Backbone of each chain as ProteinMPNN parsed JSONL, in Angstrom:
{"seq_chain_A": "MELIESHLIDKSICPVARTAQVLSGKWTILIIRDLATGVKRFNQLERSLQGISPKTLSERLRSLEEEGIISRRTFAEAPPRVEYSLTEKGYDLVPVIDSMRNYGKKWLCDDK", "coords_chain_A": {"N_chain_A": [[188.81, 152.268, 247.445], [188.6, 149.519, 248.147], [186.097, 149.421, 248.455], [185.095, 149.803, 245.696], [186.257, 147.225, 244.546], [184.872, 145.148, 246.225], [182.339, 145.817, 245.374], [182.474, 145.077, 242.802], [182.772, 142.346, 242.696], [180.488, 141.625, 244.159], [178.612, 142.251, 242.294], [179.034, 140.456, 240.426], [178.612, 138.045, 241.565], [176.25, 138.122, 242.544], [173.718, 137.531, 240.459], [173.882, 134.799, 240.448], [174.155, 133.722, 242.981], [171.757, 135.019, 243.999], [169.918, 133.641, 242.391], [170.182, 130.746, 243.288], [169.41, 131.306, 245.797], [166.706, 131.776, 245.576], [165.806, 129.304, 244.594], [166.376, 127.592, 246.87], [164.408, 127.086, 248.814], [162.389, 124.17, 250.421], [160.173, 123.278, 249.162], [159.744, 124.789, 246.803], [160.976, 124.096, 244.143], [159.383, 122.158, 243.526], [156.842, 123.042, 243.466], [157.111, 124.764, 241.085], [157.821, 123.213, 239.169], [155.397, 121.464, 239.023], [153.703, 123.385, 238.251], [154.624, 124.005, 235.758], [153.453, 122.321, 234.0], [151.211, 123.579, 233.41], [148.341, 125.307, 234.654], [147.201, 125.179, 237.95], [144.787, 124.09, 240.477], [144.419, 124.89, 243.873], [143.861, 122.567, 245.416], [144.608, 120.445, 243.619], [147.52, 121.017, 243.73], [148.047, 120.388, 246.068], [147.583, 117.599, 246.318], [149.522, 116.56, 244.545], [151.965, 117.499, 245.563], [152.662, 115.306, 247.916], [152.562, 115.179, 251.286], [152.802, 117.813, 251.897], [151.733, 120.506, 253.935], [148.287, 122.022, 254.329], [149.023, 124.409, 255.307], [151.423, 124.982, 254.989], [151.679, 124.985, 252.268], [150.013, 126.996, 251.354], [151.495, 129.152, 252.381], [153.76, 129.129, 250.98], [152.819, 129.268, 248.291], [152.028, 131.723, 248.633], [154.2, 133.467, 249.178], [155.891, 132.775, 246.826], [154.069, 133.959, 244.984], [154.355, 136.668, 245.736], [157.078, 137.121, 245.124], [156.802, 137.217, 242.515], [156.944, 135.103, 240.767], [154.808, 133.043, 240.636], [151.202, 133.271, 239.533], [148.091, 134.106, 240.791], [144.787, 133.393, 240.393], [141.335, 134.229, 240.989], [138.226, 132.795, 240.883], [134.856, 133.609, 240.837], [132.926, 131.852, 241.635], [131.055, 129.164, 243.285], [131.826, 126.552, 245.342], [134.278, 129.016, 245.686], [136.902, 129.343, 243.201], [140.324, 128.588, 243.035], [143.075, 129.617, 240.845], [146.569, 128.655, 240.048], [149.395, 129.929, 238.514], [152.057, 129.635, 236.534], [154.359, 132.602, 235.911], [155.959, 134.776, 233.492], [158.353, 135.113, 234.665], [158.699, 132.967, 236.438], [158.578, 130.87, 234.403], [160.674, 131.04, 233.197], [162.404, 129.88, 235.126], [162.225, 127.23, 234.796], [164.356, 125.958, 233.045], [166.729, 126.594, 234.237], [166.319, 125.163, 236.762], [166.15, 122.774, 235.763], [168.872, 122.229, 234.695], [170.461, 122.367, 236.785], [169.214, 120.042, 238.122], [170.01, 117.955, 236.32], [172.813, 118.279, 236.455], [173.224, 117.847, 239.599], [172.015, 115.234, 239.709], [173.917, 113.7, 238.18], [176.442, 114.138, 239.474], [175.963, 114.504, 242.482], [174.104, 113.269, 243.758], [172.704, 110.215, 244.719], [171.863, 107.368, 242.602], [169.533, 106.212, 243.05]], "CA_chain_A": [[189.144, 151.072, 246.458], [188.121, 148.455, 248.426], [184.701, 149.464, 248.107], [184.814, 149.516, 244.243], [186.427, 145.914, 244.509], [183.74, 144.462, 246.69], [180.967, 146.074, 244.56], [182.588, 144.372, 241.476], [182.503, 141.161, 243.372], [179.103, 141.406, 244.687], [177.801, 142.439, 241.01], [179.324, 139.316, 239.485], [178.082, 136.818, 242.471], [174.654, 138.425, 242.807], [172.817, 136.959, 240.003], [174.024, 133.441, 240.659], [173.538, 133.648, 244.414], [170.392, 135.343, 244.365], [168.992, 132.379, 241.786], [170.511, 129.803, 244.195], [168.606, 131.506, 247.198], [165.252, 131.482, 245.267], [165.396, 127.761, 244.381], [166.711, 126.738, 247.942], [163.302, 126.398, 249.522], [162.119, 122.826, 250.024], [158.733, 123.245, 248.105], [159.812, 125.914, 245.679], [161.31, 123.513, 243.007], [158.489, 121.119, 243.148], [155.79, 123.689, 243.034], [157.349, 125.313, 239.865], [157.698, 121.842, 238.325], [153.987, 121.187, 238.912], [152.927, 124.628, 237.611], [155.448, 124.125, 234.494], [152.782, 121.723, 233.167], [149.924, 124.002, 233.393], [147.623, 125.817, 235.611], [146.665, 124.087, 238.965], [144.213, 124.427, 241.494], [144.952, 124.735, 245.174], [143.97, 121.086, 245.969], [145.748, 119.478, 242.726], [149.061, 121.19, 244.043], [148.298, 119.63, 247.466], [147.551, 116.114, 246.05], [150.677, 116.244, 243.975], [152.919, 117.532, 246.627], [152.364, 114.667, 248.809], [153.049, 115.559, 252.479], [152.809, 119.3, 252.411], [150.278, 120.733, 254.863], [147.704, 123.159, 253.44], [149.11, 125.821, 255.753], [152.724, 125.434, 254.225], [151.51, 125.241, 250.708], [149.554, 128.323, 251.259], [152.687, 130.275, 252.851], [154.808, 128.947, 249.672], [152.319, 129.901, 247.16], [151.879, 133.474, 248.911], [155.68, 133.957, 248.746], [156.123, 132.918, 245.15], [153.536, 135.136, 244.412], [155.078, 137.869, 246.249], [158.361, 137.123, 244.264], [156.613, 137.34, 240.884], [157.327, 133.702, 240.136], [153.436, 132.506, 240.297], [150.037, 134.22, 239.611], [146.894, 133.607, 241.344], [143.416, 133.814, 239.517], [140.281, 133.678, 241.869], [136.958, 132.895, 240.189], [133.659, 134.078, 241.709], [132.342, 130.707, 241.86], [130.487, 128.622, 244.715], [132.688, 127.279, 245.953], [135.283, 129.946, 244.853], [137.803, 128.616, 242.531], [141.573, 129.643, 242.731], [144.072, 128.892, 240.174], [147.872, 129.227, 240.055], [150.119, 129.527, 237.217], [153.692, 130.467, 236.334], [154.458, 133.865, 235.3], [156.986, 134.528, 232.794], [159.569, 135.049, 235.643], [158.57, 131.457, 236.829], [158.738, 129.736, 233.46], [162.385, 131.051, 233.221], [163.311, 128.99, 236.128], [162.405, 125.866, 234.484], [165.586, 125.377, 232.242], [167.703, 126.609, 235.308], [166.169, 123.934, 237.549], [166.597, 121.18, 234.813], [170.483, 122.262, 234.362], [170.877, 122.025, 238.257], [168.908, 118.821, 238.492], [171.01, 117.175, 235.772], [174.213, 118.192, 237.445], [173.044, 117.024, 240.7], [172.013, 113.574, 239.437], [175.195, 113.198, 237.607], [177.475, 114.264, 240.324], [175.715, 114.713, 243.832], [173.146, 112.462, 244.646], [172.643, 108.663, 244.528], [170.829, 107.428, 241.62], [168.736, 105.026, 243.567]], "C_chain_A": [[188.715, 149.677, 246.639], [186.622, 148.151, 248.308], [184.416, 149.21, 246.649], [185.055, 147.862, 243.895], [185.212, 144.953, 244.831], [182.48, 144.41, 245.882], [181.121, 145.248, 243.235], [182.254, 142.883, 241.7], [181.203, 140.707, 243.544], [178.237, 141.396, 243.193], [178.078, 141.09, 240.188], [178.537, 137.992, 240.415], [176.807, 137.274, 242.561], [173.925, 137.774, 241.939], [172.91, 135.369, 240.319], [173.444, 133.174, 242.06], [172.239, 133.981, 244.641], [169.548, 134.034, 243.613], [169.073, 131.19, 242.772], [169.444, 129.945, 245.523], [167.24, 131.016, 246.796], [165.073, 129.988, 245.154], [165.919, 126.802, 245.898], [165.488, 126.358, 248.814], [162.85, 125.161, 249.128], [161.179, 122.848, 249.028], [158.946, 124.066, 246.815], [159.94, 125.158, 244.345], [160.113, 122.65, 242.73], [157.166, 121.871, 242.853], [156.042, 124.256, 241.493], [157.262, 124.33, 239.002], [156.223, 121.474, 237.977], [153.288, 122.341, 237.993], [153.508, 124.543, 235.941], [154.652, 123.4, 233.429], [151.521, 122.286, 232.946], [149.309, 124.296, 234.439], [147.062, 124.677, 236.551], [145.876, 124.683, 239.892], [144.978, 124.326, 242.689], [145.351, 123.117, 245.582], [144.445, 120.181, 244.967], [147.139, 119.645, 243.144], [149.202, 120.158, 245.234], [148.259, 118.174, 247.406], [148.877, 115.786, 245.592], [151.879, 116.516, 244.893], [152.741, 116.667, 247.876], [153.167, 114.933, 250.061], [153.307, 116.888, 252.81], [151.537, 119.542, 253.245], [149.571, 121.773, 254.135], [148.327, 124.341, 253.951], [150.664, 126.172, 255.052], [152.628, 125.485, 252.769], [150.928, 126.512, 250.333], [150.836, 129.431, 251.416], [153.551, 130.217, 251.505], [154.498, 129.601, 248.55], [152.236, 131.447, 247.388], [153.338, 134.039, 248.572], [156.097, 133.909, 247.454], [155.422, 133.767, 244.316], [153.986, 136.454, 244.579], [156.256, 138.043, 245.32], [157.9, 137.331, 243.02], [156.7, 136.259, 240.093], [155.895, 133.196, 239.731], [152.312, 133.588, 240.377], [149.022, 133.548, 240.141], [145.61, 134.221, 240.889], [142.511, 133.54, 240.729], [139.086, 133.906, 240.864], [135.873, 132.892, 241.146], [132.771, 132.805, 241.605], [131.829, 130.104, 243.144], [130.775, 127.261, 244.446], [133.718, 128.287, 245.212], [136.453, 128.973, 244.459], [139.133, 129.372, 242.314], [142.532, 128.816, 242.033], [145.393, 129.555, 240.318], [148.268, 128.926, 238.875], [151.477, 130.186, 237.422], [153.621, 131.725, 235.677], [155.641, 133.608, 234.52], [158.515, 134.519, 233.65], [159.536, 133.525, 236.272], [158.802, 130.838, 235.825], [160.489, 129.873, 233.098], [163.233, 130.196, 234.107], [163.377, 127.601, 235.709], [163.704, 125.188, 233.848], [166.822, 125.468, 233.297], [167.477, 125.385, 236.126], [166.576, 122.567, 236.982], [168.035, 121.202, 234.814], [170.808, 121.945, 235.765], [170.637, 120.585, 238.752], [169.919, 117.766, 237.741], [172.352, 116.936, 236.242], [174.054, 117.54, 238.777], [172.94, 115.689, 240.632], [173.1, 112.894, 238.997], [176.295, 113.133, 238.736], [177.414, 114.395, 241.662], [174.875, 113.779, 244.361], [173.113, 111.082, 243.983], [171.511, 108.595, 243.426], [169.981, 106.214, 242.031], [167.252, 105.168, 242.991]], "O_chain_A": [[188.503, 148.846, 245.756], [186.063, 147.068, 248.132], [183.515, 148.419, 246.372], [184.282, 147.25, 243.158], [184.672, 144.191, 244.029], [181.752, 143.436, 245.694], [180.145, 144.795, 242.637], [181.513, 142.281, 240.922], [180.801, 139.605, 243.168], [177.311, 140.605, 243.015], [177.277, 140.745, 239.32], [177.95, 137.083, 239.828], [176.092, 136.285, 242.721], [173.112, 137.126, 242.599], [171.841, 134.766, 240.42], [172.422, 132.513, 242.25], [171.561, 133.317, 245.425], [168.624, 133.489, 244.217], [168.01, 130.647, 243.071], [168.85, 129.03, 246.094], [166.646, 130.116, 247.39], [164.083, 129.502, 245.7], [165.84, 125.575, 245.969], [165.564, 125.346, 249.51], [162.795, 124.829, 247.944], [161.497, 122.36, 247.944], [158.212, 123.882, 245.844], [159.16, 125.452, 243.439], [159.886, 122.446, 241.538], [156.398, 121.37, 242.032], [155.093, 124.157, 240.716], [156.596, 124.533, 237.986], [155.874, 121.217, 236.824], [152.431, 122.102, 237.142], [152.829, 124.999, 235.021], [154.873, 123.592, 232.233], [150.686, 121.62, 232.333], [149.604, 123.592, 235.405], [146.605, 123.596, 236.179], [146.179, 125.832, 240.212], [146.077, 123.77, 242.675], [146.418, 122.588, 245.892], [144.731, 119.055, 245.374], [147.945, 118.722, 243.023], [150.111, 119.344, 245.394], [148.801, 117.502, 248.283], [149.451, 114.83, 246.112], [152.774, 115.672, 244.919], [152.665, 117.285, 248.938], [154.394, 114.926, 249.965], [153.931, 117.193, 253.827], [150.515, 118.857, 253.196], [150.212, 122.431, 253.316], [148.284, 125.344, 253.239], [151.023, 127.289, 254.677], [153.513, 126.031, 252.11], [151.191, 127.09, 249.278], [151.038, 130.368, 250.644], [153.989, 131.263, 251.025], [155.258, 130.285, 247.866], [152.357, 132.273, 246.483], [153.527, 134.959, 247.776], [156.633, 134.884, 246.927], [155.828, 134.253, 243.26], [154.0, 137.279, 243.665], [156.387, 139.128, 244.754], [158.789, 137.715, 242.259], [156.568, 136.333, 238.871], [155.73, 132.918, 238.543], [152.395, 134.588, 241.09], [149.009, 132.327, 239.979], [145.393, 135.429, 240.995], [142.874, 132.652, 241.5], [138.95, 134.917, 240.175], [135.946, 132.234, 242.184], [131.591, 133.116, 241.446], [132.258, 130.642, 244.165], [130.197, 126.682, 243.525], [133.824, 128.154, 243.993], [136.877, 128.053, 245.159], [139.234, 130.42, 241.677], [142.842, 127.67, 242.356], [145.492, 130.741, 240.633], [147.825, 128.011, 238.181], [151.841, 131.022, 238.249], [152.737, 131.872, 234.833], [156.315, 132.587, 234.654], [159.552, 133.988, 233.253], [160.631, 133.041, 236.556], [159.452, 129.845, 236.153], [161.278, 128.97, 232.819], [164.407, 129.87, 233.929], [164.273, 126.836, 236.065], [164.032, 124.032, 234.117], [167.743, 124.652, 233.289], [168.396, 124.57, 236.203], [167.124, 121.604, 237.519], [168.543, 120.088, 234.947], [171.629, 121.031, 235.838], [171.397, 119.964, 239.496], [170.533, 116.899, 238.363], [172.927, 115.861, 236.407], [174.838, 116.626, 239.032], [173.622, 114.95, 241.343], [173.324, 111.719, 239.29], [176.976, 112.116, 238.869], [178.479, 114.432, 242.28], [175.001, 113.513, 245.556], [173.471, 110.899, 242.819], [170.566, 109.372, 243.287], [169.817, 105.286, 241.239], [166.4, 104.324, 243.266]]}, "seq_chain_B": "MELIESHLIDKSICPVARTAQVLSGKWTILIIRDLATGVKRFNQLERSLQGISPKTLSERLRSLEEEGIISRRTFAEAPPRVEYSLTEKGYDLVPVIDSMRNYGKKWLCDDK", "coords_chain_B": {"N_chain_B": [[154.218, 104.71, 254.643], [154.111, 107.402, 254.851], [157.004, 107.729, 255.158], [157.9, 106.499, 252.568], [156.844, 108.432, 250.95], [158.218, 110.8, 251.822], [160.467, 110.365, 251.118], [160.446, 110.123, 248.355], [160.116, 112.77, 247.76], [162.262, 113.895, 248.615], [164.265, 112.641, 246.888], [163.472, 113.984, 244.631], [163.986, 116.547, 245.226], [166.552, 116.595, 246.137], [168.71, 116.662, 243.701], [168.668, 119.404, 242.818], [168.678, 120.851, 245.118], [171.129, 120.132, 246.237], [172.979, 121.059, 244.243], [172.495, 123.741, 244.19], [173.366, 124.263, 246.856], [176.315, 123.662, 246.58], [177.021, 125.76, 244.957], [176.52, 127.886, 246.705], [178.407, 129.128, 248.021], [180.313, 132.269, 248.819], [182.978, 132.677, 247.148], [183.076, 130.489, 245.522], [181.914, 130.415, 242.794], [183.189, 132.292, 241.526], [185.815, 131.099, 241.691], [185.657, 128.856, 240.32], [184.568, 130.025, 237.568], [187.016, 131.536, 237.106], [188.903, 129.366, 236.778], [187.769, 128.088, 234.644], [188.752, 129.005, 232.301], [190.926, 128.072, 232.083], [194.171, 126.534, 233.332], [195.357, 127.563, 236.597], [197.69, 129.422, 238.594], [198.236, 129.621, 242.415], [198.875, 132.251, 242.805], [198.057, 133.55, 240.761], [195.066, 133.353, 240.848], [194.589, 134.632, 243.32], [195.177, 137.228, 242.37], [193.383, 137.552, 240.741], [190.96, 137.449, 241.914], [190.125, 139.812, 243.413], [190.448, 140.93, 246.57], [190.302, 138.71, 248.016], [191.487, 136.787, 251.031], [194.714, 135.4, 250.998], [194.428, 132.866, 253.179], [191.745, 132.568, 252.938], [191.44, 131.955, 250.109], [192.982, 129.624, 250.164], [191.41, 127.835, 251.875], [189.082, 127.649, 250.436], [190.069, 126.645, 247.874], [191.006, 124.205, 249.14], [188.545, 122.907, 250.039], [186.859, 122.788, 247.763], [188.514, 121.109, 246.157], [188.497, 118.718, 247.705], [185.793, 118.296, 247.153], [186.257, 117.259, 244.872], [185.946, 119.201, 242.609], [187.982, 120.767, 241.763], [191.188, 120.197, 240.68], [194.424, 119.721, 241.97], [197.895, 120.327, 241.268], [201.171, 119.78, 241.87], [204.359, 121.096, 241.36], [207.769, 120.178, 241.573], [209.643, 122.36, 241.802], [211.898, 125.338, 242.321], [211.156, 128.129, 243.592], [208.544, 125.951, 244.778], [205.925, 125.199, 242.51], [202.361, 125.524, 242.102], [199.444, 124.185, 240.804], [196.179, 124.963, 239.686], [192.991, 123.325, 238.617], [190.019, 122.772, 236.839], [188.176, 119.965, 237.135], [186.586, 117.191, 235.594], [184.024, 117.117, 237.057], [183.935, 119.544, 237.787], [184.091, 121.355, 235.513], [181.598, 120.71, 234.464], [180.015, 122.387, 235.924], [179.827, 124.856, 234.788], [178.127, 125.47, 232.559], [175.885, 125.474, 234.33], [176.258, 127.159, 236.091], [176.256, 129.617, 234.563], [173.487, 129.296, 233.558], [172.232, 129.88, 235.659], [173.324, 132.589, 236.202], [172.344, 134.176, 234.082], [169.636, 133.939, 234.479], [169.372, 135.256, 236.967], [170.43, 137.799, 236.209], [168.505, 138.676, 234.532], [166.088, 138.774, 236.163], [166.519, 139.061, 238.879], [168.432, 140.804, 239.962], [169.889, 144.255, 240.033], [170.598, 146.039, 236.993], [172.931, 147.43, 236.918]], "CA_chain_B": [[153.733, 105.393, 253.72], [154.875, 108.725, 255.141], [158.415, 107.507, 254.677], [157.959, 106.549, 251.217], [156.446, 109.886, 250.221], [159.128, 111.896, 251.829], [161.672, 109.877, 250.309], [160.239, 110.278, 246.815], [160.149, 114.194, 247.638], [163.852, 114.019, 248.739], [164.807, 112.332, 245.75], [163.122, 114.79, 243.492], [164.462, 117.936, 245.471], [168.12, 116.495, 246.302], [169.809, 116.8, 242.854], [168.561, 120.654, 242.481], [168.965, 121.558, 246.48], [172.518, 120.064, 246.407], [173.531, 122.009, 243.379], [172.346, 125.192, 244.651], [174.025, 124.331, 248.074], [177.623, 123.783, 246.106], [177.428, 127.235, 244.33], [176.189, 128.947, 247.408], [179.531, 129.902, 248.573], [180.698, 133.551, 248.178], [184.153, 132.646, 246.279], [183.092, 129.175, 244.666], [181.459, 130.629, 241.55], [184.363, 133.235, 240.966], [187.003, 130.665, 241.565], [185.318, 128.104, 238.8], [184.902, 131.054, 236.637], [188.585, 131.62, 236.556], [189.269, 128.208, 236.365], [186.908, 127.433, 233.296], [189.424, 129.561, 231.266], [192.261, 127.471, 232.11], [195.076, 126.018, 234.629], [195.894, 128.745, 237.124], [198.469, 129.223, 239.826], [197.639, 130.311, 243.214], [198.853, 133.806, 242.882], [196.892, 134.354, 239.633], [193.644, 133.178, 241.315], [194.652, 135.701, 244.324], [194.981, 138.303, 241.975], [192.01, 137.748, 240.065], [189.897, 137.285, 243.088], [190.321, 140.847, 244.143], [190.035, 141.257, 248.028], [190.265, 137.41, 248.905], [192.765, 136.816, 251.881], [195.426, 133.993, 251.078], [193.925, 132.178, 253.774], [190.48, 132.246, 252.842], [191.297, 131.219, 249.111], [193.673, 128.168, 250.311], [190.35, 127.229, 252.41], [188.33, 127.579, 249.262], [190.505, 125.71, 247.071], [191.056, 122.963, 249.63], [187.336, 122.504, 250.072], [186.805, 122.358, 246.219], [189.509, 119.921, 245.822], [187.944, 117.807, 248.531], [184.491, 118.025, 246.62], [186.272, 116.728, 243.343], [185.73, 119.949, 241.645], [189.117, 121.24, 241.096], [192.338, 119.381, 240.961], [195.891, 120.788, 242.241], [199.024, 119.799, 240.86], [202.368, 120.409, 242.621], [205.633, 120.943, 240.599], [208.938, 119.92, 242.221], [210.466, 123.503, 241.386], [212.141, 126.273, 243.424], [209.958, 127.999, 244.7], [207.516, 125.002, 244.336], [204.737, 125.851, 241.774], [201.081, 124.871, 242.351], [198.621, 124.757, 239.773], [194.894, 124.518, 239.828], [192.542, 123.171, 237.229], [188.592, 122.21, 237.063], [188.089, 118.428, 236.787], [185.102, 116.98, 234.69], [183.012, 117.511, 237.819], [183.943, 121.3, 237.928], [183.505, 121.58, 234.207], [180.104, 120.347, 234.254], [179.31, 123.226, 236.708], [179.852, 126.064, 234.345], [176.9, 125.817, 232.294], [174.617, 125.612, 235.395], [176.126, 128.869, 236.607], [175.68, 130.426, 233.475], [171.98, 129.552, 233.26], [171.868, 131.017, 236.732], [173.292, 133.96, 235.956], [171.379, 134.499, 233.12], [168.297, 134.196, 235.253], [169.45, 136.194, 237.947], [170.631, 139.055, 235.68], [167.33, 139.187, 233.828], [165.033, 138.959, 236.981], [166.723, 139.156, 240.235], [169.663, 141.728, 240.272], [170.044, 145.459, 239.354], [171.643, 145.864, 235.706], [173.792, 148.614, 237.037]], "C_chain_B": [[154.386, 106.678, 253.845], [156.174, 108.691, 254.549], [158.595, 107.372, 253.223], [157.775, 107.826, 250.285], [157.727, 110.779, 250.589], [160.356, 111.739, 251.173], [161.609, 110.396, 248.883], [160.6, 111.788, 246.899], [161.704, 114.478, 247.821], [164.489, 113.781, 247.598], [164.647, 113.268, 244.69], [163.891, 116.152, 244.071], [165.986, 117.756, 245.237], [168.845, 117.097, 245.124], [169.901, 118.8, 242.694], [169.293, 121.436, 244.0], [170.57, 121.371, 246.391], [173.617, 120.824, 245.375], [173.676, 123.257, 243.8], [173.242, 125.356, 246.054], [175.852, 124.344, 247.367], [177.715, 125.246, 245.95], [176.928, 128.154, 245.273], [177.41, 129.877, 248.291], [180.321, 131.017, 248.132], [181.676, 133.411, 247.034], [183.919, 131.457, 245.315], [183.034, 129.608, 243.195], [182.559, 131.482, 240.936], [185.631, 132.348, 240.671], [186.567, 129.386, 240.051], [185.142, 128.899, 237.628], [186.273, 131.255, 235.932], [189.195, 130.683, 236.064], [188.824, 127.699, 234.905], [187.874, 127.972, 232.168], [190.807, 128.932, 231.182], [193.051, 127.093, 233.513], [195.197, 127.431, 235.404], [196.788, 128.309, 238.275], [197.816, 129.836, 241.035], [197.598, 131.757, 243.387], [198.288, 134.364, 241.566], [195.443, 134.341, 239.92], [193.768, 134.343, 242.369], [194.51, 136.968, 243.654], [193.818, 138.719, 241.196], [191.046, 137.936, 240.87], [190.105, 138.532, 243.957], [189.882, 140.852, 245.67], [189.817, 139.787, 248.775], [191.48, 137.449, 249.682], [193.302, 135.421, 251.329], [194.801, 132.822, 251.812], [192.569, 131.643, 253.258], [190.423, 131.351, 251.194], [191.894, 129.827, 249.191], [192.395, 127.308, 250.851], [189.414, 126.56, 251.296], [188.686, 126.357, 248.161], [190.677, 124.279, 247.723], [189.597, 122.265, 249.529], [186.663, 122.038, 248.605], [187.399, 121.217, 245.768], [188.899, 118.555, 246.528], [186.347, 117.375, 247.994], [184.587, 117.481, 245.092], [185.971, 117.825, 242.405], [186.801, 120.463, 240.857], [190.15, 120.19, 241.347], [193.743, 120.386, 241.281], [196.871, 119.842, 242.067], [200.163, 120.481, 241.222], [203.623, 119.941, 241.716], [206.915, 121.085, 241.602], [209.963, 121.223, 241.87], [210.787, 124.243, 242.564], [211.93, 127.421, 243.121], [209.007, 126.781, 243.883], [206.254, 125.856, 243.413], [203.416, 124.831, 241.959], [200.094, 125.06, 241.235], [197.362, 124.037, 239.829], [193.94, 124.33, 238.77], [190.984, 122.589, 237.681], [188.839, 120.659, 236.65], [186.722, 118.421, 236.042], [183.908, 117.641, 235.343], [182.881, 118.992, 237.825], [183.393, 121.996, 236.396], [182.047, 121.905, 234.042], [179.093, 121.664, 235.045], [179.113, 124.634, 235.993], [178.509, 126.362, 233.437], [175.777, 125.922, 233.127], [174.875, 127.169, 235.844], [175.991, 129.714, 235.511], [174.365, 130.582, 233.41], [171.497, 130.4, 234.595], [172.111, 132.081, 236.677], [172.592, 134.731, 235.367], [170.074, 134.813, 233.658], [168.297, 135.289, 236.275], [169.785, 137.604, 237.344], [169.233, 139.532, 234.895], [166.27, 139.708, 234.981], [165.223, 139.152, 238.503], [167.629, 140.528, 240.661], [169.484, 143.091, 239.264], [171.124, 145.283, 238.114], [172.535, 147.045, 235.814], [175.185, 148.438, 236.464]], "O_chain_B": [[155.186, 107.038, 252.981], [156.506, 109.426, 253.618], [159.411, 108.099, 252.655], [158.357, 108.127, 249.244], [158.245, 111.446, 249.694], [161.119, 112.613, 250.762], [162.535, 110.986, 248.326], [161.439, 112.142, 246.071], [162.261, 115.312, 247.107], [165.293, 114.622, 247.196], [165.546, 113.414, 243.862], [164.426, 116.835, 243.198], [166.64, 118.439, 244.45], [169.609, 118.027, 245.385], [170.959, 119.401, 242.505], [170.161, 122.308, 244.001], [171.278, 122.375, 246.465], [174.786, 121.097, 245.648], [174.75, 123.859, 243.819], [173.762, 126.437, 246.329], [176.576, 125.212, 247.855], [178.404, 125.923, 246.713], [176.821, 129.308, 244.857], [177.307, 130.912, 248.949], [181.019, 130.862, 247.129], [181.364, 133.936, 245.965], [184.593, 131.452, 244.284], [183.921, 129.265, 242.412], [182.79, 131.298, 239.74], [186.399, 132.6, 239.742], [187.229, 129.252, 239.023], [185.603, 128.421, 236.591], [186.586, 131.187, 234.743], [189.953, 130.811, 235.102], [189.53, 126.993, 234.184], [187.808, 127.391, 231.085], [191.659, 129.239, 230.348], [192.573, 127.344, 234.619], [195.118, 128.439, 234.702], [196.743, 127.209, 238.827], [196.853, 130.572, 240.815], [196.691, 132.408, 243.905], [198.103, 135.569, 241.399], [194.661, 135.128, 239.386], [192.853, 135.154, 242.229], [193.814, 137.832, 244.187], [193.378, 139.855, 241.022], [190.155, 138.695, 240.488], [190.256, 138.368, 245.167], [188.664, 140.745, 245.811], [189.283, 139.681, 249.879], [192.473, 138.017, 249.229], [192.556, 134.45, 251.203], [194.619, 131.791, 251.164], [192.329, 130.438, 253.172], [189.671, 130.398, 250.989], [191.471, 128.926, 248.467], [192.247, 126.176, 250.389], [189.073, 125.38, 251.22], [187.949, 125.469, 247.731], [190.533, 123.272, 247.031], [189.489, 121.164, 248.988], [186.028, 120.992, 248.474], [186.823, 120.406, 245.042], [188.853, 117.481, 245.928], [185.793, 116.336, 248.352], [183.662, 117.286, 244.304], [185.703, 117.435, 241.269], [186.753, 120.626, 239.638], [189.946, 119.341, 242.215], [193.945, 121.527, 240.866], [196.823, 118.718, 242.565], [200.261, 121.681, 240.966], [203.874, 118.777, 241.404], [207.01, 122.059, 242.348], [211.142, 120.933, 241.67], [210.239, 124.031, 243.646], [212.63, 127.857, 242.208], [208.819, 126.735, 242.667], [205.814, 126.968, 243.704], [203.484, 123.602, 241.955], [199.981, 126.194, 240.769], [197.292, 122.817, 239.977], [193.991, 125.192, 237.892], [190.823, 122.026, 238.764], [189.716, 120.332, 235.85], [185.953, 119.373, 235.914], [183.068, 118.363, 234.806], [181.791, 119.562, 237.866], [182.548, 122.876, 236.232], [181.479, 122.925, 233.651], [177.894, 121.875, 234.859], [178.366, 125.479, 236.485], [177.892, 127.415, 233.6], [174.738, 126.426, 232.701], [174.058, 128.085, 235.933], [175.434, 130.772, 235.802], [173.88, 131.7, 233.239], [170.658, 131.3, 234.62], [171.242, 132.863, 237.063], [172.175, 135.8, 235.813], [169.464, 135.833, 233.34], [167.377, 136.096, 236.412], [169.409, 138.579, 237.995], [168.997, 140.726, 234.716], [165.68, 140.782, 234.867], [164.283, 139.363, 239.268], [167.383, 141.156, 241.69], [169.083, 143.069, 238.101], [172.167, 144.63, 238.157], [172.867, 147.627, 234.782], [175.992, 149.366, 236.509]]}, "name": "protein", "num_of_chains": 2, "seq": "MELIESHLIDKSICPVARTAQVLSGKWTILIIRDLATGVKRFNQLERSLQGISPKTLSERLRSLEEEGIISRRTFAEAPPRVEYSLTEKGYDLVPVIDSMRNYGKKWLCDDKMELIESHLIDKSICPVARTAQVLSGKWTILIIRDLATGVKRFNQLERSLQGISPKTLSERLRSLEEEGIISRRTFAEAPPRVEYSLTEKGYDLVPVIDSMRNYGKKWLCDDK"}
C-alpha cells in the first residue's frame, strides 16, 4: 500500500521536479536563452555569456547535448566550424523559463 | 568590470533559479496543487497528501506561510479550526507549475 502511495506521489511530483532540476544549472538558462534566437557558434556563445570559461561552456554544451536539449553540428572547414542550436526538446523549455522568470521577477527578486 | 558582469548574470538567472528553488521541495508542489482548488483544513491536506507525516506537513505549511505563499486562518471554535489557502503569490505559482509539469511529462518522465 505504501509502495503504491509513494509511487503515485512520485508520479505527480516527477515532471515538475525533473524540470526544476534541468533548469537549475547556473548557465543552462542563459545558453537556452541565447540559442532561442537562433543557431550560434561556440565563440558567439562565449562572448554572450560574459564570464564563462571556455572549459565550463564546453562542459555545459556537452551536457545539454547529452540531455537532448541542444544539437551540435560540425562543418568541415578550416578552421572547423561548430554550430549549436536548440532541439525541439530545447525549444519547449523557452515558455517554461519565461513563466518562471515572470514569477521570479514579480515575487522573488529585486527589480533593480 | 567582472563585478558588473557577474551582477548582470545573476540578475538574469535570479528569477528563474529562485522559482526553481521554491518549487524544488518534495511536498510544496502537491500542497499548492491541493490549495489551488480552495481553502483546506489541516486534516484535509493530510488525507490528500497520502504518506505525509503530520510533523512534515506542519513544517511545510509553516515554511510556505513564511514565504508568503499560503495563509493560515484560525477560528476560535472547539476544537479550534485552522484553514489554509493560497495567497496571490501562491496562486501565481499554479501556471508555472502547470508549464513545468507539461514539459516534464512530455520530455522527462515516463508516461506510465
